[in-house]
C-alpha positions, 0 to 999 in steps of 0.5 A: 368441789374441793371437799370432793378430793378430800373425801376420796383421799380420806377413803384411800387412806382408810382403804390402805389402812384396812388393807395393811391391818388385814395383811397383819392379821393374816401373818399373825393367823399363820404364825398362831396356826404354826406354833399350835400345829399338833406336832413336835416342838421344832416343827411348830417353831419352823411353821410358826416362823416360816409361814408368815415369813414365807408369805410376806416374801411372796406378798412383797415380790408378786402381790404387793402394789410395788411388786417386782414380778407383775402378774398377768391376768385375763383382761389386763395387768394386775397392779395391786389395786382393786 
C-alpha cells in the first residue's frame, strides 16, 4: 500500500505544476493583450504591465491557497483546493 501514497503525491505534484503553469499563462495572456491593445502607446504600456500586476496581487491576496483574505462561499469556506 506504500505505492498508493506515492501515487497521490505524484498526482498532487502534477496538479500543482499544472495550476502554476496555467497561472503564468493567464498573466502572460493579460500582458500580451495589454501591449497589443489598439490605443496609444502609453495606454498599451500601462495595460501590458498593470493588468498582470493587478491580477497577481488580487490572486495572491484573495484566491491563492495561502491567501490573507479568505472567501466565504455557500456551503463552507473556500481554501484554494478543489
